[in-house]
TORRONU-587726 format. One record per residue (C-alpha): residue number from 1; chain; x, z, y. Coordinates in pm, 1 decimal, decimal comma. Layout:
# TORRONU-587726
  num  cadena         x         z         y
  NUM       A         X         Z         Y
...
//
This chain:
# TORRONU-587726
  num  cadena         x         z         y
    1       A  -16465,8   -9699,2     450,9
    2       A  -16231,4   -9421,8     559,8
    3       A  -15861,2   -9500,1     539,1
    4       A  -15606,3   -9237,5     436,6
    5       A  -15226,7   -9244,4     424,1
    6       A  -15057,3   -9102,2     114,1
    7       A  -14691,2   -9089,7     210,1
    8       A  -14358,1   -9029,0      40,0
    9       A  -14042,1   -9015,7     253,2
   10       A  -13724,9   -9052,5      48,2
   11       A  -13350,9   -9109,1      73,2
   12       A  -13281,0   -9074,4    -299,3
   13       A  -13376,5   -9232,3    -631,5
   14       A  -13731,1   -9124,5    -723,8
   15       A  -13887,8   -9404,7    -925,5
   16       A  -14088,4   -9165,1   -1142,5
   17       A  -14241,9   -8996,6    -838,2
   18       A  -14336,2   -9332,7    -686,0
   19       A  -14518,6   -9427,7   -1005,3
   20       A  -14692,5   -9089,4   -1009,5
   21       A  -14784,7   -9125,4    -640,9
   22       A  -14947,5   -9460,9    -711,4
   23       A  -15149,8   -9296,3    -986,4
   24       A  -15263,6   -9028,8    -740,8
   25       A  -15367,7   -9308,1    -503,8
   26       A  -15567,3   -9473,1    -781,1
   27       A  -15740,9   -9141,6    -852,1
   28       A  -15829,2   -9100,5    -484,1
   29       A  -15967,1   -9454,3    -450,2
   30       A  -16165,2   -9422,1    -771,6
   31       A  -16307,0   -9077,0    -700,0
   32       A  -16373,9   -9092,3    -325,3
   33       A  -16500,1   -9354,4     -83,2
   34       A  -16157,0   -9417,0      70,5
   35       A  -15900,7   -9691,6     113,5
   36       A  -15561,1   -9544,4      27,2
   37       A  -15254,9   -9671,3     212,3
   38       A  -14951,7   -9565,6       8,7
   39       A  -14661,2   -9540,9     250,8
   40       A  -14309,0   -9514,8     107,3
   41       A  -14054,0   -9457,3     382,3
   42       A  -13729,6   -9545,2     209,6
   43       A  -13384,9   -9462,5     349,2
   44       A  -13201,7   -9505,8      17,7
   45       A  -12924,0   -9754,2     -54,5
   46       A  -12981,2  -10118,4    -158,6
   47       A  -12978,1  -10068,3    -536,9
   48       A  -13211,2   -9769,0    -525,0
   49       A  -13435,1   -9945,2    -271,9
   50       A  -13469,6  -10239,7    -512,7
   51       A  -13563,7   -9998,7    -794,5
   52       A  -13826,6   -9842,2    -571,8
   53       A  -13959,6  -10186,2    -475,7
   54       A  -14008,7  -10269,4    -842,4
   55       A  -14190,2   -9940,2    -894,5
   56       A  -14409,5  -10003,0    -588,9
   57       A  -14519,3  -10335,3    -740,9
   58       A  -14664,6  -10146,1   -1038,2
   59       A  -14952,4  -10021,2    -820,9
   60       A  -15280,2  -10027,3   -1014,9
   61       A  -15470,5  -10350,5    -963,9
   62       A  -15761,5  -10159,7    -817,8
   63       A  -15969,1  -10197,8    -507,2
   64       A  -15891,4   -9962,8    -224,4
   65       A  -15511,4   -9933,3    -265,4
   66       A  -15260,9  -10089,8     -24,4
   67       A  -14888,6  -10023,3     -71,6
   68       A  -14635,4  -10026,4     212,9
   69       A  -14269,3   -9988,7     110,9
   70       A  -14064,3   -9983,3     430,4
   71       A  -13688,0   -9962,6     460,1
   72       A  -13516,4   -9836,9     772,2
   73       A  -13490,1  -10184,5     929,8
   74       A  -13867,9  -10229,2     911,0
   75       A  -13924,7   -9876,3    1037,8
   76       A  -13686,3   -9931,7    1328,7
   77       A  -13857,8  -10257,0    1425,8
   78       A  -14194,7  -10081,4    1425,4
   79       A  -14061,8   -9791,7    1633,1
   80       A  -13896,8  -10018,6    1889,8
   81       A  -14226,8  -10197,1    1945,1
   82       A  -14418,0   -9869,2    1970,2
   83       A  -14173,3   -9711,3    2215,2
   84       A  -14164,1  -10025,1    2430,1
   85       A  -14543,6  -10062,8    2431,4
   86       A  -14582,8   -9695,5    2523,5
   87       A  -14361,6   -9747,1    2829,9
   88       A  -14184,4   -9426,7    2735,6
   89       A  -13894,9   -9279,3    2930,2
   90       A  -13557,5   -9237,0    2756,9
   91       A  -13644,2   -9505,3    2504,2
   92       A  -13308,5   -9506,0    2323,8
   93       A  -13324,5   -9128,8    2282,7
   94       A  -13680,5   -9144,7    2149,4
   95       A  -13577,4   -9406,8    1894,3
   96       A  -13291,4   -9182,8    1784,1
   97       A  -13527,0   -8883,9    1756,7
   98       A  -13770,1   -9084,3    1545,1
   99       A  -13507,1   -9247,8    1320,5
  100       A  -13180,0   -9052,7    1340,9
  101       A  -12869,2   -9135,3    1142,6
  102       A  -12871,9   -8787,4     984,5
  103       A  -13133,8   -8625,4     762,8
  104       A  -13437,7   -8501,4     955,6
  105       A  -13737,7   -8359,1     770,1
  106       A  -13947,5   -8364,1    1085,3
  107       A  -13853,7   -8717,4    1192,6
  108       A  -13942,2   -8879,1     859,7
  109       A  -14286,4   -8718,9     870,9
  110       A  -14332,3   -8815,1    1236,4
  111       A  -14271,2   -9176,6    1138,2
  112       A  -14542,6   -9143,4     876,7
  113       A  -14777,9   -9004,7    1142,4
  114       A  -14725,5   -9304,7    1372,1
  115       A  -14744,8   -9564,8    1095,0
  116       A  -15063,0   -9401,1     964,9
  117       A  -15210,6   -9435,8    1314,2
  118       A  -15109,9   -9802,5    1317,5
  119       A  -15286,0   -9852,3     983,0
  120       A  -15602,8   -9685,8    1110,6
  121       A  -15574,2   -9391,1     871,8
  122       A  -15774,4   -9079,0     953,0
  123       A  -15541,1   -8845,0     765,9
  124       A  -15186,5   -8814,9     634,2
  125       A  -15112,9   -8667,8     288,9
  126       A  -14743,3   -8592,3     227,8
  127       A  -14552,9   -8558,2     -98,5
  128       A  -14177,2   -8524,4    -166,3
  129       A  -13933,8   -8713,2    -385,5
  130       A  -13804,4   -8403,8    -568,2
  131       A  -14151,7   -8311,9    -691,4
  132       A  -14393,3   -8384,0    -973,0
  133       A  -14756,5   -8308,0   -1055,1
  134       A  -14877,4   -8040,4   -1293,3
  135       A  -15075,3   -8144,6   -1599,9
  136       A  -15382,2   -7980,6   -1754,0
  137       A  -15535,9   -8108,5   -2073,5
  138       A  -15315,3   -8415,2   -2062,7
  139       A  -15430,2   -8514,2   -1712,0
  140       A  -15226,3   -8484,0   -1390,7
  141       A  -15357,4   -8234,7   -1135,3
  142       A  -15371,1   -8419,2    -803,2
  143       A  -15379,9   -8229,0    -471,0
  144       A  -15559,6   -8521,1    -306,6
  145       A  -15877,8   -8403,1    -480,8
  146       A  -15908,1   -8091,7    -265,2
  147       A  -15770,9   -8270,3      39,3
  148       A  -16049,3   -8528,2      36,1
  149       A  -16316,4   -8273,1     -47,4
  150       A  -16266,0   -8100,3     289,1
  151       A  -16025,5   -8266,5     530,5
  152       A  -16181,1   -8380,2     858,4
  153       A  -16518,1   -8220,7     793,0
  154       A  -16678,1   -7964,4    1019,1
  155       A  -16584,2   -7628,0     866,4
  156       A  -16946,7   -7534,5     802,5
  157       A  -16993,1   -7862,1     612,6
  158       A  -16675,8   -7811,7     407,4
  159       A  -16799,9   -7483,9     258,9
  160       A  -16977,3   -7663,6     -27,1
  161       A  -16651,2   -7819,3    -146,6
  162       A  -16452,8   -7497,4    -193,7
  163       A  -16471,7   -7202,0    -428,2
  164       A  -16451,8   -6935,0    -159,0
  165       A  -16426,3   -6869,9     212,2
  166       A  -16328,6   -6591,3     448,0
  167       A  -16372,1   -6803,0     759,6
  168       A  -16550,3   -6623,2    1042,9
  169       A  -16870,1   -6782,6    1170,2
  170       A  -16709,4   -6844,5    1510,7
  171       A  -16498,1   -7119,0    1349,9
  172       A  -16788,7   -7301,3    1181,0
  173       A  -16803,0   -7590,1    1429,3
  174       A  -16429,5   -7658,3    1425,3
  175       A  -16287,2   -7939,6    1210,2
  176       A  -16084,0   -7877,8     895,8
  177       A  -15747,2   -8013,9    1007,7
  178       A  -15521,6   -7893,4     724,1
  179       A  -15552,7   -7884,5     346,6
  180       A  -15254,1   -7782,6     143,4
  181       A  -15100,0   -7583,6    -134,5
  182       A  -14754,9   -7483,2    -248,1
  183       A  -14527,3   -7543,2    -545,5
  184       A  -14412,6   -7384,8    -865,9
  185       A  -14064,1   -7411,2   -1014,8
  186       A  -13728,8   -7374,4    -843,5
  187       A  -13692,0   -7211,8    -501,6
  188       A  -13763,7   -7447,4    -213,0
  189       A  -13423,2   -7353,1     -70,9
  190       A  -13122,0   -7370,0    -301,0
  191       A  -13014,0   -7005,2    -275,4
  192       A  -13086,4   -6880,3    -625,7
  193       A  -12711,7   -6853,0    -694,5
  194       A  -12670,0   -6634,6    -386,5
  195       A  -12944,4   -6406,4    -515,3
  196       A  -12771,4   -6377,7    -853,0
  197       A  -12429,1   -6309,2    -700,8
  198       A  -12527,4   -6031,3    -461,1
  199       A  -12883,0   -5926,0    -383,0
  200       A  -12778,5   -5726,5     -78,0
  201       A  -12609,0   -6030,3      69,8
  202       A  -12913,1   -6238,8     -20,9
  203       A  -13131,1   -5999,6     176,3
  204       A  -12892,3   -5996,4     472,3
  205       A  -12889,6   -6377,0     486,2
  206       A  -13255,9   -6455,8     425,1
  207       A  -13374,6   -6187,7     668,9
  208       A  -13196,0   -6372,9     948,8
  209       A  -13496,6   -6598,0     996,3
  210       A  -13717,1   -6305,9    1099,7
  211       A  -13766,4   -6217,3    1465,6
  212       A  -13492,3   -5976,0    1567,0
  213       A  -13739,1   -5705,0    1670,5
  214       A  -13904,0   -5682,7    1328,5
  215       A  -13869,4   -5360,6    1129,7
  216       A  -13664,6   -5342,3     811,8
  217       A  -13988,2   -5316,6     613,7
  218       A  -14123,1   -5635,2     769,3
  219       A  -13797,5   -5815,0     700,6
  220       A  -13796,1   -5693,5     339,9
  221       A  -14147,3   -5828,4     287,7
  222       A  -14045,7   -6162,7     438,2
  223       A  -13740,2   -6191,2     215,1
  224       A  -13945,2   -6109,0     -95,4
  225       A  -14192,5   -6385,5     -10,3
  226       A  -13957,7   -6651,2     124,0
  227       A  -13895,0   -6984,5     -46,6
  228       A  -14068,8   -6883,9    -371,4
  229       A  -14385,6   -7087,6    -335,0
  230       A  -14648,4   -6991,2    -590,2
  231       A  -14396,7   -6866,2    -845,5
  232       A  -14407,3   -7011,0   -1195,3
  233       A  -14764,5   -6965,6   -1318,9
  234       A  -14907,8   -7301,0   -1430,6
  235       A  -15240,4   -7443,8   -1318,1
  236       A  -15535,1   -7336,0   -1534,1
  237       A  -15835,4   -7405,3   -1311,8
  238       A  -15931,5   -7489,4    -955,4
  239       A  -15945,9   -7250,1    -665,8
  240       A  -15984,5   -7357,7    -303,3
  241       A  -16039,6   -7128,2      -6,6
  242       A  -16173,0   -7226,6     334,5
  243       A  -15976,4   -7009,1     574,6
  244       A  -15721,0   -6987,2     851,3
  245       A  -15430,2   -7098,5     636,4
  246       A  -15127,4   -6868,0     630,1
  247       A  -14821,4   -7093,6     678,3
  248       A  -14643,7   -6903,8     400,5
  249       A  -14896,7   -7033,7     147,4
  250       A  -14841,9   -7405,6     207,4
  251       A  -14540,3   -7625,9     148,3
  252       A  -14472,5   -7961,6     310,9
  253       A  -14442,8   -8133,6     -27,5
  254       A  -14813,8   -8063,3     -77,0
  255       A  -14997,6   -8094,6     251,5
  256       A  -15242,6   -8308,7     446,2
  257       A  -15339,4   -8326,1     813,1
  258       A  -15636,0   -8460,1    1005,8
  259       A  -15627,7   -8513,3    1382,4
  260       A  -15378,4   -8245,2    1477,3
  261       A  -15079,4   -8462,0    1377,9
  262       A  -15186,5   -8714,6    1641,4
  263       A  -15176,6   -8442,4    1908,7
  264       A  -14842,3   -8274,8    1834,2
  265       A  -14542,5   -8405,8    1634,7
  266       A  -14290,1   -8211,1    1429,9
  267       A  -13949,4   -8103,1    1559,9
  268       A  -13705,5   -8393,3    1505,2
  269       A  -13399,9   -8170,9    1450,5
  270       A  -13140,2   -8316,2    1215,6
  271       A  -12980,5   -8136,8     921,6
  272       A  -13218,1   -7842,6     961,6
  273       A  -13437,3   -7724,4     676,0
  274       A  -13781,8   -7600,4     775,1
  275       A  -13795,3   -7826,4    1081,0
  276       A  -14113,0   -7988,0     948,0
  277       A  -14325,9   -7670,3     927,6
  278       A  -14426,8   -7642,6    1293,3
  279       A  -14779,8   -7777,3    1254,1
  280       A  -14860,8   -7518,8     987,2
  281       A  -14794,1   -7244,9    1242,2
  282       A  -14977,9   -7426,5    1520,4
  283       A  -15291,5   -7477,7    1309,7
  284       A  -15293,9   -7112,2    1205,1
  285       A  -15219,6   -6966,4    1547,3
  286       A  -15472,7   -7191,1    1723,2
  287       A  -15742,2   -7072,0    1476,0
  288       A  -15812,1   -7417,9    1338,1
  289       A  -15973,2   -7413,7     992,5
  290       A  -15802,2   -7529,5     678,5
  291       A  -15824,2   -7512,8     303,0
  292       A  -15558,8   -7367,5      75,7
  293       A  -15591,8   -7461,7    -291,5
  294       A  -15397,7   -7402,1    -611,3
  295       A  -15305,4   -7752,8    -725,5
  296       A  -14941,7   -7661,2    -677,8
  297       A  -14679,0   -7929,9    -712,2
  298       A  -14374,5   -7882,9    -937,0
  299       A  -14049,6   -7849,2    -739,6
  300       A  -13713,9   -7935,0    -897,0
  301       A  -13355,6   -7980,4    -782,0
  302       A  -13181,9   -8315,7    -790,6
  303       A  -12830,5   -8342,8    -930,8
  304       A  -12682,2   -8406,1    -585,9
  305       A  -12737,8   -8042,5    -486,4
  306       A  -12501,0   -7931,1    -763,9
  307       A  -12207,3   -8129,0    -623,8
  308       A  -11953,1   -7992,2    -377,3
  309       A  -12071,9   -8229,8    -104,8
  310       A  -12432,6   -8141,4    -178,2
  311       A  -12357,8   -7770,8    -150,2
  312       A  -12187,1   -7808,6     188,4
  313       A  -12463,0   -8034,2     325,5
  314       A  -12733,4   -7794,0     217,4
  315       A  -12559,6   -7486,9     355,8
  316       A  -12518,7   -7663,6     690,4
  317       A  -12892,7   -7728,0     697,6
  318       A  -12953,6   -7364,6     606,6
  319       A  -12736,9   -7237,7     892,3
  320       A  -12908,2   -7467,0    1141,8
  321       A  -13243,6   -7338,1    1018,5
  322       A  -13146,8   -6982,8    1112,7
  323       A  -13029,4   -7091,1    1456,4
  324       A  -13353,9   -7281,4    1517,1
  325       A  -13550,3   -6962,1    1459,6
  326       A  -13436,2   -6807,2    1789,5
  327       A  -13648,1   -7072,2    1959,9
  328       A  -13923,6   -7121,4    1706,2
  329       A  -13992,6   -6749,6    1666,3
  330       A  -14043,6   -6731,2    2042,5
  331       A  -14285,0   -7024,9    2036,6
  332       A  -14470,8   -6890,0    1733,1
  333       A  -14504,3   -6549,4    1895,8
  334       A  -14647,9   -6700,5    2212,6
  335       A  -14884,9   -6921,1    2013,8
  336       A  -15004,5   -6620,5    1814,4
  337       A  -15072,8   -6431,8    2136,7
  338       A  -15264,3   -6728,5    2282,2
  339       A  -15477,2   -6784,6    1971,1
  340       A  -15786,0   -6998,2    2030,9
  341       A  -15686,3   -7040,7    2396,2
  342       A  -15454,2   -7312,1    2262,0
  343       A  -15768,1   -7523,8    2205,0
  344       A  -15987,6   -7704,3    2456,2
  345       A  -16367,6   -7723,9    2447,5
  346       A  -16349,0   -8003,0    2184,9
  347       A  -16135,5   -7781,2    1956,5
  348       A  -15829,6   -7997,8    2022,8
  349       A  -15483,3   -7856,6    2090,2
  350       A  -15385,3   -7822,3    2456,0
  351       A  -15067,5   -8027,2    2426,1
  352       A  -14915,9   -7943,5    2768,4
  353       A  -14921,1   -7574,6    2677,8
  354       A  -14727,3   -7637,6    2356,0
  355       A  -14467,8   -7846,6    2538,3
  356       A  -14439,0   -7573,2    2800,4
  357       A  -14372,7   -7307,7    2535,4
  358       A  -14105,9   -7521,3    2369,6
  359       A  -13929,3   -7584,1    2700,8
  360       A  -13957,5   -7216,1    2787,0
  361       A  -13778,1   -7126,3    2464,1
  362       A  -13470,1   -7328,7    2562,7
  363       A  -13399,1   -7077,9    2840,3
  364       A  -13353,3   -6789,6    2595,5
  365       A  -13024,1   -6602,4    2579,3
  366       A  -12820,6   -6723,3    2280,4
  367       A  -12675,8   -6378,3    2203,2
  368       A  -12916,3   -6346,5    1910,1
  369       A  -12779,1   -6669,3    1759,9
  370       A  -12422,5   -6553,8    1810,5
  371       A  -12516,6   -6243,5    1610,3
  372       A  -12669,4   -6465,6    1341,2
  373       A  -12345,9   -6660,8    1306,2
  374       A  -12149,5   -6334,6    1286,1
  375       A  -12381,2   -6206,7    1012,3
  376       A  -12355,2   -6531,8     818,2
  377       A  -11977,1   -6522,2     841,0
  378       A  -11968,7   -6168,5     700,7
  379       A  -12214,9   -6245,1     422,6
  380       A  -12052,3   -6567,7     306,5
  381       A  -11710,2   -6405,8     298,8
  382       A  -11848,5   -6123,2      82,5
  383       A  -11965,1   -6382,1    -167,8
  384       A  -11619,4   -6541,0    -174,4
  385       A  -11524,4   -6869,4    -337,2
  386       A  -11704,0   -7176,8    -205,6
  387       A  -11913,6   -6958,6      25,1
  388       A  -11605,9   -6818,3     196,3
  389       A  -11462,2   -7168,5     219,9
  390       A  -11784,3   -7281,4     384,8
  391       A  -11760,4   -6989,3     630,4
  392       A  -11418,4   -7121,6     733,7
  393       A  -11576,6   -7453,7     831,9
  394       A  -11826,5   -7279,7    1060,5
  395       A  -11565,1   -7106,1    1276,3
  396       A  -11450,4   -7409,1    1481,8
  397       A  -11809,0   -7539,3    1508,9
  398       A  -11979,8   -7228,2    1644,3
  399       A  -12015,5   -7348,7    2001,3
  400       A  -12139,3   -7688,5    1896,7
  401       A  -12394,6   -7540,6    1657,0
  402       A  -12529,8   -7313,5    1929,7
  403       A  -12561,1   -7608,3    2169,4
  404       A  -12726,7   -7829,3    1907,8
  405       A  -12992,6   -7570,6    1830,1
  406       A  -13092,3   -7552,6    2195,0
  407       A  -13076,5   -7930,6    2242,7
  408       A  -13301,4   -7977,8    1940,2
  409       A  -13575,5   -7789,2    2123,7
  410       A  -13521,2   -7987,5    2443,9
  411       A  -13563,4   -8302,6    2238,1
  412       A  -13874,6   -8162,5    2074,2
  413       A  -14033,1   -8094,5    2412,3
  414       A  -13964,2   -8453,8    2519,5
  415       A  -14119,9   -8586,1    2200,3
  416       A  -14433,1   -8370,7    2244,4
  417       A  -14474,7   -8500,9    2599,4
  418       A  -14437,5   -8861,5    2479,2
  419       A  -14645,1   -8827,8    2164,2
  420       A  -14993,0   -8927,1    2290,1
  421       A  -14856,7   -9252,0    2433,8
  422       A  -14667,8   -9326,0    2111,1
  423       A  -14977,7   -9271,4    1898,6
  424       A  -15185,1   -9498,3    2124,9
  425       A  -14917,0   -9764,2    2119,8
  426       A  -14894,3   -9749,8    1740,2
  427       A  -15249,3   -9875,5    1710,5
  428       A  -15164,2  -10199,9    1890,0
  429       A  -14841,2  -10278,1    1701,8
  430       A  -14791,5  -10550,9    1446,7
  431       A  -14899,0  -10312,0    1171,1
  432       A  -15204,4  -10208,2    1371,1
  433       A  -15310,6  -10568,1    1433,8
  434       A  -15249,9  -10663,9    1072,1
  435       A  -15475,1  -10388,2     933,9
  436       A  -15741,9  -10370,7    1205,3
//
């Protein structure tokens, strides 16, 4: 029986989502011939962790469901064993990259990738704590349905499980390595207030994540599409397309991977939104098949974002996102140019080439990022109030922010180079032996 990992990383209270996730697991086990390992990676405080533990114990008493609720101590113990077994260099740094003290969207998903390997799971299916499922006719609409219809199959064999395809025949023998969808509801980035205050400033800020050489028209199109997901239209019926999946059509709260996540990890940058989207670009640029469907998840904002501390934390992550794009846009551009040459004869990613591109990006001139910080300073001061106050906090940190953005890519290159050994080592850890 195939094993899959349905994972939920969290650092906040999300009891309702845990219960809903367990129900999705029950649907998967009942509908498909799979054993579902529900993996809750929990970085929340003691009281919230205890609430989550109680929720995890409500898992349906059904065959084919195994629940793993791991706090940071358990995750750290697992990682120490993996890193030691792998014989990796810079072991303390690798542990910090895998389980940093600060928020890291990439690191939490990387931990899920390694634990899934330890559990013998063929695929990883990620959800988020600030999400919920749509409902049609009184029944939840679970993304795992489309994920298990296609994921891991040869593309030609997956055609029967979708409603349409535009995949060229040259890709028919490649595996489907990605199935995903997006979200409806609130913007994935908390900038709706900025849009309401000044649309020109909103454009100036959001366009900063585009490559510098893009035309104004290209930047305008990017801004119009950014962070909006699938809008607000509710689910009314299934659609699933076998294709080369445009990264703009998939969100990391509603995604699944097969194989490719064991070849290349996600950037482990801390306090940087969007740092977990790298594999979406790699899959697309390398011409690996995927399925994009319309079982969009509902995105909502937690109360913490509305606090002063929440605002400052989120804006810091937003700024670091823009600075990361100097490097990521370079890598994405090179991957796009390489196309299918990123794959070997077995349709697997040539990992050394990806690591090389990431390292190459760290030698870029930072003038573009200096200009980004200047533009952000101007824009935030135009907005005034808390935005101008936030701009004041950036001034003394400019040099450090520039250095951190470059160091994040150096760290990512190290992690890519270590990843194969870490995945192999995961399979022989305590978790791997327990579930063999």
